[in-house]
All heavy atoms as TSV, in Angstrom:
chain	resi	resn	atom	element	x	y	z
A	1	MET	N	N	15.484	-8.319	8.953
A	1	MET	CA	C	14.804	-8.931	7.801
A	1	MET	C	C	13.744	-9.876	8.255
A	1	MET	O	O	12.684	-9.938	7.767
A	1	MET	CB	C	15.885	-9.624	6.839
A	1	MET	CG	C	15.356	-10.322	5.750
A	1	MET	SD	S	15.037	-9.033	4.574
A	1	MET	CE	C	14.734	-10.029	3.106
A	2	ARG	N	N	13.970	-10.673	9.395
A	2	ARG	CA	C	13.029	-11.585	9.913
A	2	ARG	C	C	11.827	-10.877	10.330
A	2	ARG	O	O	10.791	-11.357	10.206
A	2	ARG	CB	C	13.683	-12.351	10.869
A	2	ARG	CG	C	14.692	-13.401	10.470
A	2	ARG	CD	C	15.182	-14.310	11.458
A	2	ARG	NE	N	16.278	-15.170	10.938
A	2	ARG	CZ	C	16.764	-16.146	11.664
A	2	ARG	NH1	N	16.315	-16.477	12.806
A	2	ARG	NH2	N	17.818	-16.798	11.044
A	3	ARG	N	N	11.963	-9.758	11.060
A	3	ARG	CA	C	10.876	-9.094	11.592
A	3	ARG	C	C	10.037	-8.586	10.428
A	3	ARG	O	O	8.713	-8.622	10.492
A	3	ARG	CB	C	11.444	-7.779	12.380
A	3	ARG	CG	C	10.241	-7.008	13.006
A	3	ARG	CD	C	10.850	-5.986	13.952
A	3	ARG	NE	N	9.867	-5.002	14.072
A	3	ARG	CZ	C	10.028	-3.724	13.973
A	3	ARG	NH1	N	11.175	-3.233	13.722
A	3	ARG	NH2	N	8.992	-2.882	14.130
A	4	GLN	N	N	10.590	-8.124	9.346
A	4	GLN	CA	C	9.809	-7.727	8.244
A	4	GLN	C	C	9.023	-8.777	7.554
A	4	GLN	O	O	7.806	-8.535	7.289
A	4	GLN	CB	C	10.776	-7.160	7.153
A	4	GLN	CG	C	9.946	-6.621	5.902
A	4	GLN	CD	C	10.947	-6.206	4.887
A	4	GLN	OE1	O	12.145	-6.572	4.902
A	4	GLN	NE2	N	10.454	-5.517	3.852
A	5	LYS	N	N	9.534	-9.905	7.642
A	5	LYS	CA	C	8.700	-11.136	7.026
A	5	LYS	C	C	7.616	-11.504	7.881
A	5	LYS	O	O	6.673	-12.081	7.467
A	5	LYS	CB	C	9.768	-12.255	6.718
A	5	LYS	CG	C	10.635	-12.033	5.584
A	5	LYS	CD	C	11.267	-13.177	5.084
A	5	LYS	CE	C	12.051	-12.891	3.813
A	5	LYS	NZ	N	12.444	-14.100	3.237
A	6	ARG	N	N	7.795	-11.323	9.237
A	6	ARG	CA	C	6.818	-11.777	10.134
A	6	ARG	C	C	5.556	-10.825	10.119
A	6	ARG	O	O	4.509	-11.300	10.362
A	6	ARG	CB	C	7.312	-11.882	11.568
A	6	ARG	CG	C	8.027	-13.073	11.840
A	6	ARG	CD	C	8.338	-13.246	13.333
A	6	ARG	NE	N	9.795	-13.423	13.416
A	6	ARG	CZ	C	10.693	-12.813	14.148
A	6	ARG	NH1	N	10.182	-11.984	15.186
A	6	ARG	NH2	N	11.878	-13.138	14.219
A	7	ASP	N	N	5.818	-9.530	9.888
A	7	ASP	CA	C	4.742	-8.587	9.975
A	7	ASP	C	C	4.018	-8.456	8.527
A	7	ASP	O	O	4.256	-7.464	7.851
A	7	ASP	CB	C	5.313	-7.267	10.356
A	7	ASP	CG	C	4.253	-6.203	10.715
A	7	ASP	OD1	O	3.088	-6.718	10.904
A	7	ASP	OD2	O	4.619	-5.041	10.949
A	8	THR	N	N	3.273	-9.404	8.230
A	8	THR	CA	C	2.730	-9.450	6.827
A	8	THR	C	C	1.598	-8.432	6.659
A	8	THR	O	O	1.446	-7.937	5.587
A	8	THR	CB	C	2.213	-10.916	6.591
A	8	THR	OG1	O	1.180	-11.195	7.603
A	8	THR	CG2	C	3.323	-11.946	6.601
A	9	SER	N	N	0.981	-8.076	7.754
A	9	SER	CA	C	-0.187	-7.056	7.576
A	9	SER	C	C	0.401	-5.670	7.275
A	9	SER	O	O	-0.164	-4.977	6.345
A	9	SER	CB	C	-1.104	-7.090	8.783
A	9	SER	OG	O	-0.391	-6.585	9.899
A	10	SER	N	N	1.494	-5.304	7.871
A	10	SER	CA	C	2.105	-4.058	7.582
A	10	SER	C	C	2.641	-4.042	6.196
A	10	SER	O	O	2.599	-3.048	5.479
A	10	SER	CB	C	3.187	-3.813	8.582
A	10	SER	OG	O	3.863	-2.629	8.255
A	11	ARG	N	N	3.254	-5.168	5.764
A	11	ARG	CA	C	3.854	-5.277	4.352
A	11	ARG	C	C	2.664	-5.168	3.360
A	11	ARG	O	O	2.800	-4.598	2.299
A	11	ARG	CB	C	4.636	-6.480	4.274
A	11	ARG	CG	C	5.960	-6.467	4.938
A	11	ARG	CD	C	6.736	-7.745	4.762
A	11	ARG	NE	N	7.120	-7.937	3.348
A	11	ARG	CZ	C	7.233	-9.059	2.738
A	11	ARG	NH1	N	6.964	-10.103	3.285
A	11	ARG	NH2	N	7.544	-8.991	1.322
A	12	ALA	N	N	1.618	-5.825	3.675
A	12	ALA	CA	C	0.492	-5.822	2.760
A	12	ALA	C	C	-0.050	-4.423	2.542
A	12	ALA	O	O	-0.337	-3.984	1.428
A	12	ALA	CB	C	-0.694	-6.695	3.287
A	13	TYR	N	N	-0.203	-3.650	3.756
A	13	TYR	CA	C	-0.633	-2.192	3.592
A	13	TYR	C	C	0.298	-1.401	2.763
A	13	TYR	O	O	-0.060	-0.599	1.920
A	13	TYR	CB	C	-0.768	-1.671	5.079
A	13	TYR	CG	C	-1.136	-0.252	5.072
A	13	TYR	CD1	C	-2.465	0.061	5.135
A	13	TYR	CD2	C	-0.247	0.746	5.006
A	13	TYR	CE1	C	-2.942	1.435	5.049
A	13	TYR	CE2	C	-0.593	2.126	5.056
A	13	TYR	CZ	C	-2.027	2.469	5.090
A	13	TYR	OH	O	-2.418	3.741	5.075
A	14	ASP	N	N	1.628	-1.582	2.964
A	14	ASP	CA	C	2.658	-0.835	2.217
A	14	ASP	C	C	2.596	-1.154	0.797
A	14	ASP	O	O	2.651	-0.237	-0.071
A	14	ASP	CB	C	4.047	-1.074	2.892
A	14	ASP	CG	C	4.211	-0.473	4.172
A	14	ASP	OD1	O	3.509	0.341	4.577
A	14	ASP	OD2	O	5.147	-1.073	4.803
A	15	HIS	N	N	2.461	-2.329	0.414
A	15	HIS	CA	C	2.422	-2.655	-0.951
A	15	HIS	C	C	1.136	-2.203	-1.538
A	15	HIS	O	O	1.105	-1.838	-2.753
A	15	HIS	CB	C	2.448	-4.302	-1.047
A	15	HIS	CG	C	3.862	-4.773	-0.789
A	15	HIS	ND1	N	4.109	-6.209	-0.702
A	15	HIS	CD2	C	5.118	-4.271	-0.755
A	15	HIS	CE1	C	5.342	-6.316	-0.469
A	15	HIS	NE2	N	5.970	-5.140	-0.544
A	16	GLY	N	N	-0.002	-2.353	-0.929
A	16	GLY	CA	C	-1.154	-1.725	-1.364
A	16	GLY	C	C	-1.140	-0.188	-1.622
A	16	GLY	O	O	-1.630	0.416	-2.540
A	17	TYR	N	N	-0.515	0.395	-0.580
A	17	TYR	CA	C	-0.264	1.880	-0.784
A	17	TYR	C	C	0.548	2.286	-2.000
A	17	TYR	O	O	0.092	3.133	-2.875
A	17	TYR	CB	C	0.437	2.471	0.449
A	17	TYR	CG	C	0.625	3.966	0.364
A	17	TYR	CD1	C	-0.373	4.899	0.684
A	17	TYR	CD2	C	1.737	4.518	-0.171
A	17	TYR	CE1	C	-0.212	6.275	0.512
A	17	TYR	CE2	C	1.995	5.869	-0.218
A	17	TYR	CZ	C	1.000	6.793	0.112
A	17	TYR	OH	O	1.100	8.089	-0.032
A	18	ARG	N	N	1.550	1.548	-2.314
A	18	ARG	CA	C	2.398	1.727	-3.535
A	18	ARG	C	C	1.601	1.460	-4.774
A	18	ARG	O	O	1.713	2.175	-5.837
A	18	ARG	CB	C	3.558	0.868	-3.417
A	18	ARG	CG	C	4.560	1.332	-2.379
A	18	ARG	CD	C	5.922	0.629	-2.615
A	18	ARG	NE	N	6.473	0.386	-1.275
A	18	ARG	CZ	C	6.759	-0.782	-0.785
A	18	ARG	NH1	N	6.787	-1.843	-1.535
A	18	ARG	NH2	N	7.185	-0.941	0.571
A	19	ALA	N	N	0.719	0.436	-4.722
A	19	ALA	CA	C	-0.132	0.129	-5.856
A	19	ALA	C	C	-1.121	1.189	-6.153
A	19	ALA	O	O	-1.401	1.590	-7.226
A	19	ALA	CB	C	-0.760	-1.221	-5.649
A	20	GLY	N	N	-1.719	1.840	-5.111
A	20	GLY	CA	C	-2.638	2.912	-5.178
A	20	GLY	C	C	-2.082	4.041	-5.795
A	20	GLY	O	O	-2.638	4.804	-6.583
A	21	VAL	N	N	-0.899	4.470	-5.175
A	21	VAL	CA	C	-0.263	5.661	-5.712
A	21	VAL	C	C	0.237	5.603	-7.146
A	21	VAL	O	O	0.147	6.532	-7.953
A	21	VAL	CB	C	0.987	5.998	-4.825
A	21	VAL	CG1	C	1.951	7.021	-5.468
A	21	VAL	CG2	C	0.553	6.469	-3.475
A	22	SER	N	N	0.572	4.328	-7.541
A	22	SER	CA	C	0.877	4.254	-8.966
A	22	SER	C	C	-0.201	4.016	-9.931
A	22	SER	O	O	0.037	3.981	-11.096
A	22	SER	CB	C	1.896	2.940	-9.143
A	22	SER	OG	O	1.206	1.800	-8.790
A	23	GLY	N	N	-1.476	4.006	-9.393
A	23	GLY	CA	C	-2.663	3.941	-10.231
A	23	GLY	C	C	-3.088	2.555	-10.553
A	23	GLY	O	O	-3.962	2.440	-11.536
A	24	ARG	N	N	-2.564	1.539	-9.934
A	24	ARG	CA	C	-2.996	0.075	-10.422
A	24	ARG	C	C	-4.416	-0.070	-9.842
A	24	ARG	O	O	-4.983	0.498	-8.909
A	24	ARG	CB	C	-2.029	-0.862	-9.703
A	24	ARG	CG	C	-0.725	-0.810	-10.406
A	24	ARG	CD	C	0.308	-1.836	-9.832
A	24	ARG	NE	N	-0.317	-3.157	-9.960
A	24	ARG	CZ	C	0.196	-4.262	-9.293
A	24	ARG	NH1	N	1.159	-4.056	-8.281
A	24	ARG	NH2	N	-0.345	-5.409	-9.384
A	25	SER	N	N	-5.050	-1.007	-10.449
A	25	SER	CA	C	-6.442	-1.354	-10.144
A	25	SER	C	C	-6.520	-2.187	-8.806
A	25	SER	O	O	-5.661	-2.920	-8.506
A	25	SER	CB	C	-7.169	-2.191	-11.255
A	25	SER	OG	O	-8.354	-2.625	-10.946
A	26	ILE	N	N	-7.647	-2.011	-8.174
A	26	ILE	CA	C	-7.813	-2.874	-7.015
A	26	ILE	C	C	-7.924	-4.409	-7.253
A	26	ILE	O	O	-7.714	-5.220	-6.331
A	26	ILE	CB	C	-9.077	-2.310	-6.102
A	26	ILE	CG1	C	-9.077	-2.901	-4.713
A	26	ILE	CG2	C	-10.292	-2.726	-6.935
A	26	ILE	CD1	C	-10.051	-2.202	-3.850
A	27	ASP	N	N	-8.280	-4.727	-8.436
A	27	ASP	CA	C	-8.359	-6.126	-8.917
A	27	ASP	C	C	-6.977	-6.808	-8.912
A	27	ASP	O	O	-7.008	-8.067	-8.880
A	27	ASP	CB	C	-8.932	-6.197	-10.285
A	27	ASP	CG	C	-10.286	-5.747	-10.329
A	27	ASP	OD1	O	-11.084	-5.679	-9.330
A	27	ASP	OD2	O	-10.694	-5.172	-11.406
A	28	PHE	N	N	-5.910	-6.145	-8.678
A	28	PHE	CA	C	-4.627	-6.789	-8.629
A	28	PHE	C	C	-4.114	-7.121	-7.327
A	28	PHE	O	O	-2.930	-7.333	-7.051
A	28	PHE	CB	C	-3.562	-5.850	-9.325
A	28	PHE	CG	C	-3.753	-5.731	-10.758
A	28	PHE	CD1	C	-4.167	-4.535	-11.381
A	28	PHE	CD2	C	-3.566	-6.788	-11.622
A	28	PHE	CE1	C	-4.283	-4.526	-12.832
A	28	PHE	CE2	C	-3.777	-6.724	-13.016
A	28	PHE	CZ	C	-4.170	-5.542	-13.646
A	29	CYS	N	N	-5.011	-7.159	-6.355
A	29	CYS	CA	C	-4.606	-7.561	-4.989
A	29	CYS	C	C	-4.157	-8.984	-4.959
A	29	CYS	O	O	-4.838	-9.917	-5.269
A	29	CYS	CB	C	-5.811	-7.334	-4.008
A	29	CYS	SG	S	-5.449	-7.910	-2.267
A	30	PRO	N	N	-2.887	-9.217	-4.497
A	30	PRO	CA	C	-2.323	-10.571	-4.605
A	30	PRO	C	C	-2.686	-11.500	-3.322
A	30	PRO	O	O	-2.307	-12.673	-3.326
A	30	PRO	CB	C	-0.839	-10.347	-4.494
A	30	PRO	CG	C	-0.798	-9.059	-3.721
A	30	PRO	CD	C	-1.943	-8.208	-4.066
A	31	HIS	N	N	-3.429	-10.861	-2.388
A	31	HIS	CA	C	-3.694	-11.659	-1.120
A	31	HIS	C	C	-5.128	-12.386	-1.144
A	31	HIS	O	O	-5.954	-11.769	-1.612
A	31	HIS	CB	C	-3.676	-10.800	0.052
A	31	HIS	CG	C	-2.269	-10.148	0.245
A	31	HIS	ND1	N	-1.186	-10.836	0.621
A	31	HIS	CD2	C	-1.841	-8.889	-0.048
A	31	HIS	CE1	C	-0.216	-9.979	0.635
A	31	HIS	NE2	N	-0.521	-8.808	0.175
A	32	ALA	N	N	-5.018	-13.653	-0.607
A	32	ALA	CA	C	-6.312	-14.429	-0.497
A	32	ALA	C	C	-6.702	-14.404	0.985
A	32	ALA	O	O	-8.033	-14.572	1.147
A	32	ALA	CB	C	-5.979	-15.845	-1.006
A	33	GLN	N	N	-5.908	-14.259	1.829
A	33	GLN	CA	C	-6.284	-14.327	3.230
A	33	GLN	C	C	-6.977	-13.058	3.530
A	33	GLN	O	O	-6.449	-11.944	3.134
A	33	GLN	CB	C	-5.080	-14.507	4.126
A	33	GLN	CG	C	-4.515	-15.864	4.008
A	33	GLN	CD	C	-3.215	-16.024	4.916
A	33	GLN	OE1	O	-2.807	-15.040	5.492
A	33	GLN	NE2	N	-2.858	-17.286	5.073
A	34	GLU	N	N	-8.064	-13.086	4.276
A	34	GLU	CA	C	-8.944	-11.945	4.548
A	34	GLU	C	C	-8.212	-10.690	5.228
A	34	GLU	O	O	-8.322	-9.637	4.867
A	34	GLU	CB	C	-10.223	-12.367	5.308
A	34	GLU	CG	C	-11.187	-11.225	5.455
A	34	GLU	CD	C	-11.843	-10.795	4.127
A	34	GLU	OE1	O	-11.897	-11.743	3.205
A	34	GLU	OE2	O	-12.212	-9.637	3.908
A	35	GLU	N	N	-7.509	-10.999	6.307
A	35	GLU	CA	C	-6.795	-9.977	7.063
A	35	GLU	C	C	-5.829	-9.209	6.202
A	35	GLU	O	O	-5.806	-7.947	6.187
A	35	GLU	CB	C	-6.121	-10.530	8.265
A	35	GLU	CG	C	-5.345	-9.505	9.121
A	35	GLU	CD	C	-4.590	-10.149	10.242
A	35	GLU	OE1	O	-4.901	-11.233	10.634
A	35	GLU	OE2	O	-3.750	-9.341	10.804
A	36	GLN	N	N	-4.898	-9.939	5.509
A	36	GLN	CA	C	-4.000	-9.300	4.634
A	36	GLN	C	C	-4.633	-8.542	3.476
A	36	GLN	O	O	-4.137	-7.475	3.066
A	36	GLN	CB	C	-2.971	-10.317	4.129
A	36	GLN	CG	C	-2.139	-10.828	5.268
A	36	GLN	CD	C	-1.407	-12.090	4.857
A	36	GLN	OE1	O	-1.738	-12.766	3.880
A	36	GLN	NE2	N	-0.377	-12.405	5.625
A	37	ARG	N	N	-5.677	-9.165	2.939
A	37	ARG	CA	C	-6.448	-8.440	1.906
A	37	ARG	C	C	-7.014	-7.173	2.306
A	37	ARG	O	O	-6.924	-6.099	1.666
A	37	ARG	CB	C	-7.552	-9.321	1.289
A	37	ARG	CG	C	-8.257	-8.797	0.045
A	37	ARG	CD	C	-9.156	-9.737	-0.595
A	37	ARG	NE	N	-9.928	-9.182	-1.621
A	37	ARG	CZ	C	-9.540	-8.794	-2.771
A	37	ARG	NH1	N	-8.244	-9.127	-3.083
A	37	ARG	NH2	N	-10.382	-8.360	-3.645
A	38	GLN	N	N	-7.633	-7.120	3.559
A	38	GLN	CA	C	-8.117	-5.845	4.106
A	38	GLN	C	C	-7.055	-4.813	4.309
A	38	GLN	O	O	-7.248	-3.616	3.945
A	38	GLN	CB	C	-8.792	-6.150	5.428
A	38	GLN	CG	C	-10.143	-6.809	5.184
A	38	GLN	CD	C	-10.824	-7.164	6.691
A	38	GLN	OE1	O	-10.083	-7.019	7.615
A	38	GLN	NE2	N	-12.100	-7.621	6.660
A	39	GLN	N	N	-5.886	-5.177	4.781
A	39	GLN	CA	C	-4.754	-4.257	4.884
A	39	GLN	C	C	-4.325	-3.733	3.596
A	39	GLN	O	O	-4.031	-2.566	3.366
A	39	GLN	CB	C	-3.650	-5.019	5.642
A	39	GLN	CG	C	-3.806	-5.267	7.179
A	39	GLN	CD	C	-4.006	-3.954	7.901
A	39	GLN	OE1	O	-3.340	-3.057	7.657
A	39	GLN	NE2	N	-4.936	-4.061	8.815
A	40	TRP	N	N	-4.276	-4.650	2.563
A	40	TRP	CA	C	-3.733	-4.184	1.275
A	40	TRP	C	C	-4.749	-3.197	0.637
A	40	TRP	O	O	-4.387	-2.205	0.151
A	40	TRP	CB	C	-3.617	-5.446	0.224
A	40	TRP	CG	C	-3.020	-5.130	-0.971
A	40	TRP	CD1	C	-1.668	-5.272	-1.243
A	40	TRP	CD2	C	-3.627	-4.660	-2.231
A	40	TRP	NE1	N	-1.341	-4.887	-2.485
A	40	TRP	CE2	C	-2.603	-4.622	-3.271
A	40	TRP	CE3	C	-4.884	-4.325	-2.513
A	40	TRP	CZ2	C	-2.828	-4.096	-4.508
A	40	TRP	CZ3	C	-5.155	-3.948	-3.871
A	40	TRP	CH2	C	-4.139	-3.829	-4.771
A	41	VAL	N	N	-6.035	-3.469	0.821
A	41	VAL	CA	C	-7.076	-2.565	0.283
A	41	VAL	C	C	-7.113	-1.222	1.010
A	41	VAL	O	O	-7.302	-0.229	0.372
A	41	VAL	CB	C	-8.459	-3.263	0.257
A	41	VAL	CG1	C	-9.653	-2.309	0.009
A	41	VAL	CG2	C	-8.513	-4.524	-0.685
A	42	SER	N	N	-6.835	-1.277	2.318
A	42	SER	CA	C	-6.778	-0.045	3.019
A	42	SER	C	C	-5.609	0.832	2.522
A	42	SER	O	O	-5.761	2.038	2.353
A	42	SER	CB	C	-6.627	-0.353	4.513
A	42	SER	OG	O	-7.778	-0.909	5.086
A	43	GLY	N	N	-4.501	0.153	2.427
A	43	GLY	CA	C	-3.298	0.997	1.804
A	43	GLY	C	C	-3.570	1.400	0.404
A	43	GLY	O	O	-3.248	2.560	0.107
A	44	TRP	N	N	-4.268	0.662	-0.358
A	44	TRP	CA	C	-4.514	0.970	-1.803
A	44	TRP	C	C	-5.414	2.206	-1.781
A	44	TRP	O	O	-5.161	3.046	-2.531
A	44	TRP	CB	C	-5.309	-0.210	-2.495
A	44	TRP	CG	C	-5.627	0.096	-3.840
A	44	TRP	CD1	C	-4.694	-0.012	-5.025
A	44	TRP	CD2	C	-6.873	0.606	-4.350
A	44	TRP	NE1	N	-5.509	0.419	-6.055
A	44	TRP	CE2	C	-6.733	0.707	-5.757
A	44	TRP	CE3	C	-8.068	0.902	-3.730
A	44	TRP	CZ2	C	-7.810	1.160	-6.496
A	44	TRP	CZ3	C	-9.111	1.315	-4.463
A	44	TRP	CH2	C	-9.050	1.455	-5.855
A	45	ARG	N	N	-6.484	2.218	-0.936
A	45	ARG	CA	C	-7.433	3.312	-0.863
A	45	ARG	C	C	-6.698	4.610	-0.479
A	45	ARG	O	O	-6.925	5.753	-1.060
A	45	ARG	CB	C	-8.604	3.038	0.174
A	45	ARG	CG	C	-9.636	2.090	-0.421
A	45	ARG	CD	C	-10.765	1.983	0.509
A	45	ARG	NE	N	-11.702	0.991	-0.079
A	45	ARG	CZ	C	-12.179	0.028	0.676
A	45	ARG	NH1	N	-11.827	-0.175	1.990
A	45	ARG	NH2	N	-13.001	-0.869	0.003
A	46	GLU	N	N	-5.819	4.543	0.524
A	46	GLU	CA	C	-5.010	5.757	0.970
A	46	GLU	C	C	-4.137	6.156	-0.150
A	46	GLU	O	O	-3.997	7.378	-0.349
A	46	GLU	CB	C	-4.355	5.528	2.216
A	46	GLU	CG	C	-3.692	6.736	2.790
A	46	GLU	CD	C	-3.089	6.600	4.114
A	46	GLU	OE1	O	-3.548	5.581	4.855
A	46	GLU	OE2	O	-2.243	7.415	4.480
A	47	GLY	N	N	-3.596	5.206	-0.787
A	47	GLY	CA	C	-2.627	5.571	-1.955
A	47	GLY	C	C	-3.428	6.328	-3.132
A	47	GLY	O	O	-2.894	7.234	-3.694
A	48	ARG	N	N	-4.633	5.833	-3.393
A	48	ARG	CA	C	-5.400	6.464	-4.455
A	48	ARG	C	C	-5.750	7.871	-4.070
A	48	ARG	O	O	-5.763	8.751	-4.894
A	48	ARG	CB	C	-6.640	5.542	-4.685
A	48	ARG	CG	C	-6.438	4.213	-5.387
A	48	ARG	CD	C	-5.810	4.447	-6.755
A	48	ARG	NE	N	-6.799	4.951	-7.736
A	48	ARG	CZ	C	-6.566	5.187	-8.951
A	48	ARG	NH1	N	-5.358	5.025	-9.429
A	48	ARG	NH2	N	-7.543	5.709	-9.674
A	49	VAL	N	N	-6.214	8.019	-2.781
A	49	VAL	CA	C	-6.481	9.439	-2.265
A	49	VAL	C	C	-5.321	10.325	-2.457
A	49	VAL	O	O	-5.438	11.426	-2.908
A	49	VAL	CB	C	-7.061	9.371	-0.797
A	49	VAL	CG1	C	-7.142	10.755	-0.286
A	49	VAL	CG2	C	-8.366	8.630	-0.763
A	50	ASP	N	N	-4.187	9.835	-2.110
A	50	ASP	CA	C	-2.932	10.743	-2.203
A	50	ASP	C	C	-2.580	11.002	-3.637
A	50	ASP	O	O	-2.178	12.010	-3.945
A	50	ASP	CB	C	-1.732	9.983	-1.603
A	50	ASP	CG	C	-1.814	9.993	-0.061
A	50	ASP	OD1	O	-2.702	10.680	0.640
A	50	ASP	OD2	O	-1.108	9.282	0.748
A	51	GLN	N	N	-2.858	10.025	-4.494
A	51	GLN	CA	C	-2.554	10.187	-5.950
A	51	GLN	C	C	-3.644	11.329	-6.465
A	51	GLN	O	O	-3.159	12.247	-7.095
A	51	GLN	CB	C	-2.750	8.913	-6.715
A	51	GLN	CG	C	-2.524	9.195	-8.186
A	51	GLN	CD	C	-2.904	8.064	-9.084
A	51	GLN	OE1	O	-3.879	7.409	-8.819
A	51	GLN	NE2	N	-2.158	7.741	-10.158
A	52	TRP	N	N	-4.841	11.241	-6.052
A	52	TRP	CA	C	-5.845	12.247	-6.445
A	52	TRP	C	C	-5.566	13.655	-5.927
A	52	TRP	O	O	-5.793	14.588	-6.541
A	52	TRP	CB	C	-7.269	11.812	-6.038
A	52	TRP	CG	C	-7.705	10.607	-6.774
A	52	TRP	CD1	C	-7.399	10.180	-8.023
A	52	TRP	CD2	C	-8.644	9.667	-6.272
A	52	TRP	NE1	N	-8.077	8.986	-8.307
A	52	TRP	CE2	C	-8.764	8.629	-7.306
A	52	TRP	CE3	C	-9.340	9.497	-5.064
A	52	TRP	CZ2	C	-9.534	7.500	-7.136
A	52	TRP	CZ3	C	-10.056	8.303	-4.861
A	52	TRP	CH2	C	-10.214	7.426	-5.845
A	53	ASP	N	N	-4.945	13.633	-4.710
A	53	ASP	CA	C	-4.512	14.916	-4.107
A	53	ASP	C	C	-3.169	15.455	-4.666
A	53	ASP	O	O	-2.882	16.577	-4.233
A	53	ASP	CB	C	-4.430	14.754	-2.588
A	53	ASP	CG	C	-5.823	14.579	-1.922
A	53	ASP	OD1	O	-6.835	14.892	-2.530
A	53	ASP	OD2	O	-5.785	14.115	-0.754
A	54	GLY	N	N	-2.561	14.684	-5.483
A	54	GLY	CA	C	-1.315	15.160	-6.075
A	54	GLY	C	C	-0.070	14.862	-5.299
A	54	GLY	O	O	0.949	15.409	-5.511
A	55	LEU	N	N	-0.128	14.005	-4.357
A	55	LEU	CA	C	0.933	13.606	-3.626
A	55	LEU	C	C	1.771	12.413	-4.205
A	55	LEU	O	O	1.982	11.371	-3.670
A	55	LEU	CB	C	0.573	13.164	-2.220
A	55	LEU	CG	C	-0.026	14.247	-1.335
A	55	LEU	CD1	C	-0.488	13.745	-0.019
A	55	LEU	CD2	C	0.806	15.426	-1.116
A	56	THR	N	N	2.143	12.657	-5.452
A	56	THR	CA	C	2.924	11.681	-6.136
A	56	THR	C	C	4.382	12.178	-6.469
A	56	THR	O	O	4.557	13.391	-6.371
A	56	THR	CB	C	2.315	11.252	-7.504
A	56	THR	OG1	O	2.213	12.367	-8.284
A	56	THR	CG2	C	1.038	10.527	-7.251
A	57	GLY	N	N	5.304	11.335	-6.567
A	57	GLY	CA	C	6.682	11.799	-6.840
A	57	GLY	C	C	7.272	12.382	-5.585
A	57	GLY	O	O	7.230	11.863	-4.493
A	58	VAL	N	N	7.978	13.503	-5.825
A	58	VAL	CA	C	8.794	14.081	-4.618
A	58	VAL	C	C	7.751	14.728	-3.607
A	58	VAL	O	O	8.106	14.709	-2.413
A	58	VAL	CB	C	9.687	15.246	-5.211
A	58	VAL	CG1	C	10.339	15.973	-3.962
A	58	VAL	CG2	C	10.611	14.684	-6.107
A	59	SER	N	N	6.642	15.131	-3.928
A	59	SER	CA	C	5.690	15.747	-2.895
A	59	SER	C	C	5.046	14.639	-2.045
A	59	SER	O	O	4.566	15.004	-1.044
A	59	SER	CB	C	4.632	16.459	-3.732
A	59	SER	OG	O	3.810	15.618	-4.505
A	60	GLY	N	N	5.179	13.361	-2.385
A	60	GLY	CA	C	4.520	12.304	-1.565
A	60	GLY	C	C	5.540	11.422	-0.934
A	60	GLY	O	O	5.170	10.496	-0.350
A	61	VAL	N	N	6.791	11.790	-1.033
A	61	VAL	CA	C	7.865	11.019	-0.445
A	61	VAL	C	C	7.711	10.836	1.054
A	61	VAL	O	O	7.934	9.803	1.658
A	61	VAL	CB	C	9.260	11.438	-0.776
A	61	VAL	CG1	C	10.398	10.921	0.071
A	61	VAL	CG2	C	9.567	11.326	-2.299
A	62	HIS	N	N	7.262	11.949	1.696
A	62	HIS	CA	C	7.158	11.867	3.200
A	62	HIS	C	C	6.075	10.865	3.749
A	62	HIS	O	O	6.101	10.523	4.803
A	62	HIS	CB	C	6.835	13.299	3.707
A	62	HIS	CG	C	5.489	13.769	3.382
A	62	HIS	ND1	N	5.174	14.201	2.167
A	62	HIS	CD2	C	4.364	13.834	4.083
A	62	HIS	CE1	C	3.880	14.528	2.072
A	62	HIS	NE2	N	3.386	14.305	3.245
A	63	LYS	N	N	5.235	10.459	2.834
A	63	LYS	CA	C	4.180	9.528	3.272
A	63	LYS	C	C	4.583	8.109	3.179
A	63	LYS	O	O	4.016	7.290	3.856
A	63	LYS	CB	C	2.930	9.793	2.330
A	63	LYS	CG	C	2.260	11.034	2.437
A	63	LYS	CD	C	1.143	10.973	3.508
A	63	LYS	CE	C	0.187	9.977	3.238
A	63	LYS	NZ	N	-1.150	10.212	4.025
A	64	MET	N	N	5.592	7.794	2.390
A	64	MET	CA	C	6.083	6.448	2.225
A	64	MET	C	C	6.848	5.922	3.433
A	64	MET	O	O	7.729	6.621	3.884
A	64	MET	CB	C	6.765	6.158	1.009
A	64	MET	CG	C	6.022	6.593	-0.267
A	64	MET	SD	S	6.791	6.074	-1.693
A	64	MET	CE	C	6.353	4.355	-1.808
A	65	ARG	N	N	6.559	4.800	3.962
A	65	ARG	CA	C	7.383	4.113	5.017
A	65	ARG	C	C	8.445	3.346	4.396
A	65	ARG	O	O	8.093	2.487	3.520
A	65	ARG	CB	C	6.533	3.320	5.967
A	65	ARG	CG	C	5.569	4.170	6.725
A	65	ARG	CD	C	4.823	3.350	7.716
A	65	ARG	NE	N	4.118	2.246	7.066
A	65	ARG	CZ	C	3.359	1.336	7.739
A	65	ARG	NH1	N	3.346	1.354	9.055
A	65	ARG	NH2	N	2.743	0.390	7.106
A	66	ILE	N	N	9.550	3.355	4.878
A	66	ILE	CA	C	10.755	2.603	4.445
A	66	ILE	C	C	10.776	1.441	5.326
A	66	ILE	O	O	10.851	1.486	6.563
A	66	ILE	CB	C	12.044	3.342	4.473
A	66	ILE	CG1	C	11.995	4.579	3.606
A	66	ILE	CG2	C	13.225	2.405	3.967
A	66	ILE	CD1	C	11.867	4.428	2.256
A	67	SER	N	N	10.607	0.175	4.816
A	67	SER	CA	C	10.675	-0.982	5.690
A	67	SER	C	C	11.969	-1.625	5.763
A	67	SER	O	O	12.862	-1.608	4.921
A	67	SER	CB	C	9.640	-2.034	5.265
A	67	SER	OG	O	9.006	-1.815	4.127
């Protein structure tokens, strides 16, 4: 658990990916710090691409990282 809390950039990417796959807007990025915001947006973009490619639900499970 402690390791997960320390690695904020990885968590930001994962949360951004989940937001992108679910179709949320980029305007809902919760991060103010530049590094974490960049990671969140990168994950969001990849999530949106996967959503557009149809990798949602069961077909996209292999892309999600379990933290």
